[in-house]
VEXVOBA-597877 format. One record per residue (C-alpha): residue in one letter; residue number from 1; y negated, x, z. Coordinates in Angstrom, 3 decimals. Example, Ala and Ser with C-alpha at 12.3 -4.5 7.8 and 13.67 -1.06 7.14 Angstrom:
2
   aa     i         yy         xx         zz
    A     1      4.500     12.300      7.800
    S     2      1.060     13.670      7.140
***
This chain:
586
   aa     i         yy         xx         zz
    M     1    197.404    385.909    180.767
    T     2    199.436    386.351    177.270
    A     3    202.093    383.683    176.828
    F     4    205.271    385.994    178.035
    S     5    203.597    386.671    181.285
    W     6    202.851    382.982    181.826
    F     7    206.459    382.130    181.034
    Y     8    207.441    384.972    183.029
    S     9    205.603    383.297    186.138
    F    10    207.810    380.585    186.360
    L    11    211.024    382.729    185.811
    K    12    210.259    385.408    188.318
    K    13    210.905    382.802    191.261
    H    14    214.672    382.808    190.261
    N    15    214.826    387.076    190.047
    A    16    217.206    387.444    192.560
    R    17    219.641    384.754    190.877
    M    18    219.555    386.124    187.621
    L    19    219.989    389.469    188.850
    F    20    222.971    388.732    190.436
    G    21    224.064    386.782    187.241
    L    22    223.500    389.986    185.215
    V    23    225.548    391.772    187.695
    L    24    228.460    389.776    187.432
    V    25    228.008    389.881    183.506
    T    26    228.338    393.784    183.849
    F    27    231.396    393.438    186.103
    I    28    232.927    391.309    183.485
    S    29    232.135    393.698    180.906
    V    30    233.589    396.230    182.937
    L    31    236.704    394.487    183.197
    A    32    236.681    393.984    179.572
    I    33    236.696    397.474    178.914
    V    34    239.554    398.024    181.375
    K    35    241.984    396.063    179.428
    P    36    242.085    398.666    175.867
    I    37    242.761    401.605    178.602
    V    38    245.841    399.481    180.031
    S    39    246.895    398.434    176.619
    G    40    246.940    402.185    175.447
    S    41    248.514    402.890    178.942
    I    42    251.218    400.703    178.107
    V    43    251.669    402.540    174.336
    D    44    251.831    406.079    175.698
    D    45    253.353    405.769    179.224
    V    46    255.688    402.731    178.670
    I    47    257.146    402.366    174.826
    T    48    256.477    405.813    173.972
    G    49    256.811    407.773    177.446
    G    50    259.590    405.836    178.515
    Q    51    258.184    404.399    181.952
    Y    52    259.354    401.428    182.285
    D    53    258.790    400.603    185.859
    L    54    254.916    400.757    185.098
    L    55    255.282    397.750    182.891
    P    56    255.242    395.282    185.437
    K    57    252.064    396.599    187.345
    L    58    250.195    397.050    184.039
    I    59    250.953    393.212    183.056
    A    60    249.964    392.010    186.392
    L    61    246.876    394.105    186.273
    L    62    245.801    392.534    182.939
    V    63    246.709    389.270    184.736
    V    64    244.661    389.840    187.435
    I    65    241.629    390.912    185.486
    T    66    241.758    387.844    183.065
    V    67    241.908    385.327    186.023
    I    68    238.884    387.600    188.067
    R    69    236.856    387.661    184.779
    G    70    237.345    383.691    184.058
    L    71    236.080    383.189    187.812
    C    72    233.148    385.586    187.365
    R    73    231.999    384.271    184.008
    Y    74    232.411    380.610    185.329
    W    75    230.286    381.565    188.188
    S    76    227.466    383.350    186.109
    Q    77    227.265    380.618    183.813
    V    78    226.440    378.207    186.631
    I    79    223.794    380.461    188.068
    F    80    222.022    381.295    184.231
    E    81    222.212    377.170    183.489
    T    82    220.669    376.304    186.916
    C    83    217.872    378.931    186.626
    S    84    217.174    377.552    183.212
    Q    85    216.769    373.858    184.585
    D    86    214.958    374.884    187.471
    V    87    212.399    376.909    185.490
    L    88    212.242    373.916    182.730
    F    89    211.656    371.374    185.609
    S    90    209.050    373.480    186.926
    M    91    207.271    374.624    183.652
    R    92    207.716    370.793    182.782
    D    93    205.952    369.711    185.696
    T    94    203.015    372.341    185.337
    V    95    202.431    371.405    181.478
    Y    96    202.354    367.714    182.250
    R    97    199.955    368.152    185.395
    K    98    197.704    370.145    182.843
    L    99    197.981    367.752    180.204
    L   100    196.701    365.086    182.784
    Q   101    193.597    366.850    183.342
    E   102    192.634    367.361    180.180
    D   103    189.382    365.157    178.797
    F   104    188.906    362.895    175.977
    N   105    187.913    365.501    173.419
    F   106    191.268    367.227    174.044
    Y   107    193.217    363.978    173.307
    N   108    190.652    363.278    170.243
    K   109    191.990    366.423    168.765
    K   110    195.419    366.551    169.653
    R   111    198.527    364.485    167.835
    T   112    200.972    362.761    170.218
    G   113    203.765    364.008    168.327
    D   114    202.538    367.747    168.917
    L   115    202.457    366.970    172.930
    L   116    205.680    365.265    172.693
    S   117    207.385    368.399    170.889
    R   118    205.888    370.363    173.414
    Q   119    207.938    368.766    176.126
    T   120    210.919    368.338    174.377
    G   121    212.329    370.530    171.270
    D   122    210.483    373.519    172.390
    M   123    211.104    372.990    176.250
    D   124    215.080    373.030    175.184
    A   125    214.451    376.380    173.095
    I   126    213.378    378.043    176.314
    R   127    215.909    376.444    178.366
    H   128    218.765    377.525    176.004
    F   129    217.198    381.289    175.661
    I   130    217.924    381.227    179.815
    A   131    220.715    379.530    180.225
    F   132    222.511    381.344    177.214
    V   133    220.723    384.056    175.193
    I   134    219.675    386.377    177.956
    Y   135    223.167    387.331    179.267
    Q   136    224.625    387.457    175.631
    V   137    222.288    389.653    174.725
    Y   138    222.729    391.710    177.695
    E   139    226.570    391.809    177.676
    N   140    226.370    392.204    174.074
    V   141    224.244    395.580    174.306
    F   142    226.308    396.558    177.360
    L   143    229.280    396.248    175.768
    F   144    228.296    398.014    172.510
    F   145    227.047    401.368    173.998
    F   146    229.509    401.506    176.794
    A   147    232.439    400.982    174.348
    L   148    230.962    403.657    172.355
    I   149    230.807    406.079    175.209
    M   150    234.331    405.280    176.370
    I   151    235.037    405.918    172.412
    F   152    233.471    409.321    172.880
    T   153    235.546    409.824    175.694
    V   154    238.587    409.425    173.477
    S   155    237.491    410.749    170.250
    W   156    234.253    412.424    169.961
    Q   157    235.018    412.727    166.116
    L   158    235.993    409.228    165.658
    A   159    232.740    407.924    167.683
    L   160    230.366    409.902    165.464
    C   161    231.912    408.432    162.186
    M   162    231.559    404.833    163.929
    C   163    227.773    406.100    164.856
    I   164    226.696    406.151    161.130
    V   165    226.661    402.443    161.056
    L   166    223.662    402.019    163.769
    P   167    220.996    403.197    161.747
    F   168    221.866    400.609    159.393
    A   169    222.190    398.082    162.003
    A   170    218.748    398.750    163.336
    A   171    216.934    398.682    160.088
    V   172    218.498    395.073    159.030
    T   173    217.470    394.047    162.471
    I   174    213.926    395.078    161.953
    S   175    213.871    393.485    158.974
    Q   176    215.091    389.982    160.070
    T   177    212.711    389.819    162.885
    K   178    209.375    390.683    160.620
    N   179    210.639    388.032    158.008
    G   180    211.922    385.551    160.623
    R   181    208.817    384.795    162.681
    P   182    206.688    382.814    160.458
    R   183    209.452    380.385    159.597
    F   184    210.349    379.627    163.102
    Q   185    206.630    378.886    163.404
    K   186    206.768    376.626    160.661
    I   187    209.570    375.117    161.856
    R   188    208.015    374.014    165.100
    E   189    204.963    372.980    162.993
    Q   190    206.897    370.615    160.723
    F   191    208.950    369.321    163.848
    S   192    205.722    368.328    165.733
    S   193    204.343    366.795    162.396
    L   194    207.477    364.281    162.030
    N   195    207.561    363.397    165.353
    T   196    203.844    362.574    165.027
    F   197    204.642    360.106    162.115
    V   198    207.568    358.593    163.577
    Q   199    205.786    357.735    167.035
    E   200    202.679    356.339    165.009
    N   201    205.071    354.073    162.943
    V   202    206.896    353.274    166.128
    S   203    203.627    351.865    167.552
    G   204    202.008    350.487    164.803
    N   205    205.262    348.885    163.253
    R   206    203.558    345.517    163.365
    V   207    200.828    346.341    160.955
    V   208    203.616    347.768    158.684
    K   209    205.306    344.591    158.486
    A   210    202.312    342.800    158.441
    F   211    201.041    344.624    155.264
    S   212    204.995    344.864    153.704
    K   213    204.307    348.514    153.850
    E   214    207.858    349.609    154.858
    D   215    208.615    350.794    151.359
    Y   216    205.591    352.972    151.446
    E   217    206.452    354.171    154.939
    I   218    209.549    355.317    154.034
    E   219    208.501    356.940    151.383
    K   220    205.970    358.989    153.439
    F   221    208.757    359.590    156.287
    N   222    210.707    361.128    153.260
    K   223    208.333    363.452    152.751
    E   224    207.593    364.151    156.262
    N   225    211.622    364.725    156.621
    D   226    211.708    366.984    153.487
    A   227    209.344    369.326    154.942
    Y   228    210.806    369.402    158.149
    R   229    214.303    370.319    156.340
    D   230    212.691    372.644    153.842
    A   231    211.168    374.614    156.974
    E   232    215.136    374.623    158.596
    L   233    216.447    375.709    155.361
    A   234    213.866    378.615    154.969
    A   235    214.749    379.500    158.405
    A   236    218.501    379.251    157.525
    E   237    217.970    381.617    154.591
    I   238    216.861    384.147    157.053
    W   239    220.589    384.047    158.848
    T   240    222.367    383.572    155.527
    K   241    220.794    386.635    154.005
    Y   242    221.384    388.846    157.310
    V   243    224.339    387.853    159.247
    P   244    226.619    388.763    156.299
    Q   245    225.128    392.076    156.373
    F   246    225.661    392.533    159.699
    E   247    229.409    390.993    159.453
    F   248    229.656    393.880    156.577
    L   249    228.399    396.648    158.916
    S   250    230.862    395.319    161.956
    N   251    233.991    395.211    159.237
    M   252    232.915    399.068    158.244
    L   253    233.872    399.905    161.692
    T   254    237.050    398.445    161.411
    V   255    237.271    400.510    158.137
    I   256    236.484    403.612    159.543
    L   257    239.066    403.194    162.657
    M   258    241.523    402.476    160.417
    L   259    240.937    405.138    157.780
    I   260    239.891    407.911    159.941
    G   261    241.862    406.994    163.107
    S   262    245.039    406.897    161.228
    I   263    244.292    410.319    159.861
    M   264    243.838    411.778    163.023
    V   265    247.175    410.134    164.533
    I   266    249.096    411.571    161.462
    K   267    247.653    415.071    161.866
    G   268    248.460    414.654    165.807
    N   269    244.589    414.977    166.772
    M   270    244.773    411.501    168.603
    T   271    247.810    409.727    170.377
    L   272    249.026    406.465    169.134
    G   273    248.091    404.966    172.754
    N   274    244.342    406.582    172.017
    Y   275    244.483    404.648    168.914
    V   276    245.311    401.339    170.514
    T   277    242.646    402.089    172.936
    V   278    240.380    402.506    170.442
    N   279    241.067    399.072    168.765
    G   280    240.862    397.757    171.862
    Y   281    237.389    398.783    172.024
    L   282    236.488    397.939    168.379
    W   283    235.785    394.320    169.159
    M   284    233.004    395.116    171.208
    L   285    231.519    396.840    168.879
    T   286    231.925    394.478    165.992
    N   287    231.546    391.135    167.890
    P   288    227.704    392.088    168.982
    L   289    226.867    393.509    165.313
    R   290    228.131    389.849    164.168
    Q   291    226.217    388.365    167.177
    I   292    222.968    390.198    166.241
    G   293    221.730    387.563    163.909
    W   294    222.168    384.854    165.574
    R   295    220.537    386.163    168.678
    I   296    217.643    387.076    166.831
    N   297    217.208    383.440    165.613
    D   298    217.526    382.353    168.836
    I   299    215.217    384.819    170.572
    Q   300    212.408    383.899    167.341
    R   301    212.617    380.091    168.446
    F   302    212.479    380.980    172.140
    T   303    209.279    383.080    171.513
    T   304    207.579    380.917    168.783
    S   305    208.142    377.759    171.450
    V   306    206.652    379.833    174.234
    E   307    203.426    380.537    172.243
    K   308    202.959    377.016    171.208
    I   309    203.452    375.596    174.622
    Y   310    201.110    378.129    176.214
    A   311    198.679    377.558    173.652
    T   312    198.666    373.882    174.585
    Y   313    198.493    374.553    178.440
    S   314    195.984    377.212    178.356
    E   315    193.067    374.803    176.521
    E   316    190.722    374.234    179.578
    P   317    189.218    370.764    179.475
    N   318    185.057    370.572    178.616
    V   319    185.034    367.988    181.679
    K   320    186.295    370.046    184.929
    R   321    186.341    368.859    188.438
    P   322    184.042    370.645    190.484
    K   323    185.403    372.750    193.167
    S   324    183.444    371.406    196.255
    G   325    182.409    368.177    194.404
    I   326    180.779    365.195    196.588
    K   327    182.934    362.972    198.069
    R   328    182.043    359.430    199.166
    K   329    184.544    356.741    200.334
    Q   330    182.823    353.823    198.954
    L   331    179.637    354.321    196.438
    S   332    176.649    351.874    196.641
    G   333    176.843    351.780    192.777
    D   334    172.978    352.920    192.160
    V   335    172.996    354.200    188.490
    T   336    170.026    356.252    186.690
    F   337    170.070    357.479    183.026
    R   338    167.624    359.928    182.611
    N   339    166.709    361.257    179.052
    V   340    170.289    361.247    178.705
    S   341    171.783    362.741    174.825
    Y   342    175.297    363.475    173.839
    S   343    176.341    365.119    170.607
    A   344    179.681    365.678    169.390
    D   345    180.756    367.349    166.112
    D   346    177.143    368.175    165.432
    E   347    176.788    364.538    165.147
    D   348    173.960    362.899    167.671
    I   349    175.781    359.854    169.230
    I   350    173.032    358.664    171.778
    R   351    169.572    360.017    172.060
    N   352    167.095    360.169    175.106
    V   353    168.648    357.379    176.613
    S   354    166.787    356.303    180.130
    F   355    167.449    353.176    182.263
    E   356    167.947    352.348    186.101
    V   357    169.875    349.787    187.614
    K   358    170.270    349.012    191.140
    S   359    173.275    348.118    192.971
    G   360    174.641    344.708    192.538
    Q   361    172.820    344.395    189.666
    T   362    174.604    343.110    186.202
    V   363    173.511    344.992    182.937
    G   364    174.667    343.807    179.643
    I   365    174.800    346.446    176.625
    L   366    174.194    344.796    172.965
    G   367    174.427    346.686    170.139
    S   368    176.062    347.038    166.357
    T   369    179.288    349.076    166.145
    G   370    178.831    352.793    166.594
    S   371    175.518    352.343    168.263
    G   372    176.862    354.033    171.411
    K   373    177.472    351.336    173.829
    S   374    180.778    352.649    174.654
    T   375    179.627    356.235    174.883
    I   376    177.206    355.414    177.741
    M   377    179.907    353.809    179.660
    N   378    182.018    356.899    178.825
    L   379    179.473    359.496    180.123
    L   380    179.330    356.925    183.399
    C   381    182.772    357.543    183.958
    R   382    182.182    361.577    183.228
    F   383    184.891    361.111    180.308
    Y   384    182.364    363.269    178.494
    D   385    179.619    365.400    179.501
    V   386    175.991    364.824    178.791
    T   387    174.734    367.362    176.041
    D   388    171.253    367.023    177.771
    G   389    169.447    365.094    180.375
    E   390    171.675    363.788    183.652
    V   391    173.694    360.838    184.617
    L   392    173.076    359.729    188.386
    V   393    175.132    357.663    190.578
    D   394    173.768    356.867    193.856
    G   395    171.112    359.491    193.059
    V   396    173.608    362.137    192.856
    N   397    174.184    364.186    189.292
    V   398    177.869    363.031    188.203
    K   399    178.563    366.312    187.168
    D   400    178.243    367.218    191.225
    L   401    180.498    364.197    192.485
    D   402    184.044    364.508    192.958
    L   403    185.380    364.089    189.614
    Y   404    188.483    361.267    191.066
    N   405    186.132    359.843    193.885
    L   406    183.705    358.870    191.118
    R   407    186.453    357.431    189.225
    Q   408    188.119    355.552    192.138
    N   409    184.822    353.827    192.665
    I   410    184.795    352.485    189.000
    G   411    186.890    349.957    187.642
    M   412    187.259    349.518    183.717
    A   413    188.402    347.216    181.458
    M   414    188.370    349.040    178.174
    Q   415    187.921    347.904    174.508
    D   416    191.231    349.394    173.775
    V   417    193.481    347.354    176.164
    F   418    196.629    349.658    177.000
    L   419    199.192    348.023    179.275
    F   420    202.753    349.929    180.414
    S   421    205.842    349.005    179.674
    D   422    206.522    347.050    183.296
    T   423    206.402    344.126    185.191
    V   424    202.705    341.995    184.781
    E   425    202.221    342.642    188.473
    G   426    202.994    346.393    188.147
    N   427    200.159    346.486    185.200
    I   428    197.814    344.658    187.449
    A   429    198.366    346.530    190.675
    Y   430    198.491    350.095    188.720
    S   431    195.419    351.193    190.580
    R   432    196.761    349.881    194.050
    P   433    200.462    349.746    193.885
    D   434    200.904    349.098    197.427
    C   435    198.827    346.387    197.771
    P   436    199.867    342.619    198.765
    F   437    200.962    340.209    196.387
    E   438    198.161    337.698    197.491
    D   439    195.558    340.442    196.247
    V   440    197.371    340.745    193.014
    K   441    197.263    336.795    192.435
    K   442    193.793    336.627    193.520
    A   443    192.605    339.218    190.966
    A   444    194.582    337.332    188.372
    V   445    193.155    333.988    189.265
    M   446    189.572    335.571    188.991
    A   447    190.303    336.835    185.614
    D   448    191.952    333.587    184.235
    A   449    195.276    335.104    184.070
    D   450    197.357    333.264    186.826
    S   451    197.936    330.208    184.856
    F   452    199.682    331.909    181.787
    I   453    201.448    334.519    183.859
    Q   454    202.961    331.360    185.792
    E   455    204.226    330.276    182.553
    M   456    206.126    333.248    181.287
    P   457    209.751    333.484    181.998
    D   458    209.694    335.540    185.310
    G   459    206.313    334.912    185.979
    Y   460    204.669    338.234    187.839
    D   461    207.823    340.055    187.402
    T   462    207.927    339.577    183.416
    I   463    208.735    342.722    181.980
    V   464    205.656    343.329    179.469
    G   465    206.699    345.429    175.937
    E   466    205.170    348.805    175.205
    R   467    201.312    348.280    174.854
    G   468    201.526    344.805    175.577
    V   469    203.704    343.842    172.710
    G   470    204.396    339.961    172.994
    L   471    200.977    339.167    174.688
    S   472    198.288    337.501    172.854
    G   473    194.853    339.534    172.557
    G   474    193.203    337.709    174.856
    Q   475    196.124    337.659    177.610
    K   476    196.233    341.399    177.469
    Q   477    192.283    341.528    178.247
    R   478    192.711    339.169    181.228
    I   479    195.388    341.521    182.321
    S   480    193.046    344.455    182.109
    L   481    190.345    342.911    183.761
    A   482    192.545    341.831    186.535
    R   483    193.302    345.396    186.981
    A   484    189.920    346.369    187.045
    L   485    189.206    343.598    189.509
    L   486    192.250    344.433    191.922
    K   487    190.294    348.225    192.655
    E   488    187.422    346.473    194.009
    P   489    185.135    348.873    192.446
    S   490    181.521    349.552    193.672
    I   491    180.885    349.997    189.724
    L   492    182.736    347.135    187.021
    I   493    182.826    348.226    183.470
    L   494    183.822    345.399    180.987
    D   495    183.873    346.967    177.489
    D   496    184.060    343.798    175.046
    T   497    186.486    342.911    177.431
    T   498    186.182    339.026    176.816
    S   499    186.161    339.235    172.677
    A   500    189.551    337.525    172.386
    V   501    189.103    334.904    174.769
    D   502    187.427    331.625    173.900
    M   503    184.137    330.385    175.313
    E   504    185.686    328.372    178.187
    T   505    187.553    331.054    179.645
    E   506    184.559    333.617    179.371
    S   507    182.421    331.160    181.257
    Y   508    184.945    330.922    183.824
    I   509    185.243    334.730    183.738
    Q   510    181.819    335.297    184.229
    K   511    181.467    332.580    187.248
    Q   512    183.892    334.508    188.887
    L   513    182.334    337.846    188.649
    N   514    179.353    336.471    189.753
    A   515    181.321    335.526    193.076
    I   516    182.628    338.677    193.595
    D   517    182.673    339.238    197.422
    H   518    181.472    342.829    197.727
    K   519    178.414    344.465    196.048
    C   520    179.077    345.529    192.802
    T   521    176.944    346.869    189.693
    I   522    178.627    345.414    186.373
    F   523    178.314    346.809    183.045
    I   524    179.160    344.250    180.388
    V   525    179.222    345.833    176.681
    A   526    179.623    342.961    174.050
    Y   527    178.791    341.809    170.547
    R   528    178.301    338.202    171.982
    I   529    174.839    336.932    173.224
    S   530    176.909    334.566    175.675
    S   531    178.474    337.543    177.577
    I   532    175.427    339.093    178.693
    K   533    172.504    336.407    178.464
    D   534    172.560    335.924    182.258
    A   535    172.256    339.657    183.051
    D   536    169.636    340.950    185.310
    L   537    169.167    343.809    182.789
    I   538    169.847    343.708    179.138
    L   539    170.322    347.198    176.999
    V   540    169.907    346.829    172.942
    L   541    171.080    350.010    171.104
    N   542    170.584    350.603    167.704
    E   543    171.639    354.113    166.253
    G   544    172.117    355.935    169.698
    Q   545    169.072    354.839    170.847
    I   546    167.579    351.914    173.603
    V   547    165.359    350.191    171.163
    E   548    165.054    346.829    173.636
    Q   549    165.543    346.456    177.370
    G   550    164.518    343.244    179.638
    T   551    165.935    339.830    180.527
    H   552    167.200    337.383    178.348
    E   553    164.160    335.546    178.174
    E   554    161.816    338.639    177.869
    L   555    164.169    339.905    175.164
    L   556    163.753    336.518    172.979
    A   557    159.723    336.701    173.673
    N   558    159.785    340.137    172.076
    N   559    161.038    338.550    168.981
    G   560    163.072    341.697    168.073
    Y   561    166.730    343.022    167.271
    Y   562    168.050    340.791    170.182
    A   563    166.350    337.994    169.541
    T   564    167.487    338.103    165.640
    V   565    171.193    338.630    166.809
    F   566    170.573    335.439    169.289
    R   567    169.201    333.346    166.077
    H   568    172.670    334.185    164.256
    Q   569    174.797    333.314    166.893
    Y   570    172.941    330.194    167.998
    G   571    170.887    329.168    165.018
    E   572    173.125    326.282    163.544
    Y   573    173.716    325.017    167.150
    E   574    170.362    324.642    168.087
    Q   575    169.420    323.158    164.878
    Y   576    172.533    320.693    165.426
    I   577    170.619    319.890    169.039
    K   578    167.058    319.654    167.543
    G   579    168.380    317.147    164.629
    G   580    170.771    314.826    167.319
    E   581    167.003    314.766    169.494
    E   582    165.060    313.787    166.323
    H   583    167.836    311.229    165.287
    G   584    167.842    309.918    168.855
    K   585    164.054    308.984    168.815
    K   586    164.612    307.188    165.466
***
């Protein structure tokens, strides 16, 4: 499917209405053609011929034509505007649904500003094309050629003289179309880049202020703004170059009429009324010529926007929902990794990872930054697909499970906490928006979030700023944890969820996790030994491989990487305890 056949799939639903709108435009154009005939009749039959009784009838006819044209014009514009909004609604909805189906790889490569541009500026260019450009182009083409035909019926000699302009107009049109296309593509690219820059700086305004980089960011913004302005000016050069040429050609038609037409009237080859009639048709020739440059600009903006939107829409995710995926209302939570490897951009992230977890067990995952801890969890949730090996949940490969069903059974408190611009209750109840408030509060209590929520101005009804602005890191983490707990998942993933809370709060949360009243397999990704030392199984990763696994006591006895990390975190504390004991003996 091409970009334009995809666009037409939305437009064809409105073919009947659009066709009726074009019929109205045709009727409007035909009525416009009648007016010069009436004007010529007034000159020849009334003024020259002395048939004064025709004047009231002809004037009444002009009034009626004007009123009918006005009503039809209003009706047609309502039709085209309504169709444009309906097409835009369907297209925006379809593109947004597709964006939600894309996987992590898609969003890793795409800039937010680009995606916003597809849904805003590019969509508006399409709306403008449907609501205005289609009928304008049709009307101008119809008027031009029909008026030319009518001039042939009045004076074929004069019409042939006017046709001299047509080859020049065609040449200028082709030249403008060829030169304008790359410049409009550049505009869309720069608009996306500017959008991306603004979005990033608005989101990261606290970082900008913290480092006093306002002047630096303004300078960068000016470069982006200048680039966008230059792209717009480069496109403007097109119409500043070609529009005057079309203006010149349209004026040449006036010169031809005044010169050739006047000579023909003087010589008696054409009546004065016919001259007036042709003059009435003249604007139907000159106006389309003047409009060609502008309409080409609009068409090229439209074509560029359709291609940009379709290029984004047509990208298929690597992780796809199986057509007949296995659905289970409640998973048990058994998890098995069999010789799992994952690579991205020719880089090995994890290699030959194998382990097995039974339902209800708690698994701790420890490792240095970049060792692959979060990647293992992403593979379990099937945010990415393994390069080699297989991930099984309840003995079934996650690729064979229904994707949404799998994720509905997994609760995840992510490392990068994201909160919506909603109430605290709305953020916690995101997975179960219709659940009773008592369940929301219970989850908040388990996450040790209830106390600070109660101290907020409006409690659970307090509006959280964008991305949780106004909350501390620990508060955001606890709201995120409450959101995951409320889901009552079969598998709970805590990806460095307690890194921003104090030891006392962490201990309280761990006790609450141990007291979960349904069977739940828990994965805890952490840097602190205190977060995982009580786990049933601890996995130690280094450079994408499991270098150690076992319980806390077993790993300490191995005296490997885990024991080294433990001594670094607890060494001074143990020396302090031993020192106290020796002092007591003395």
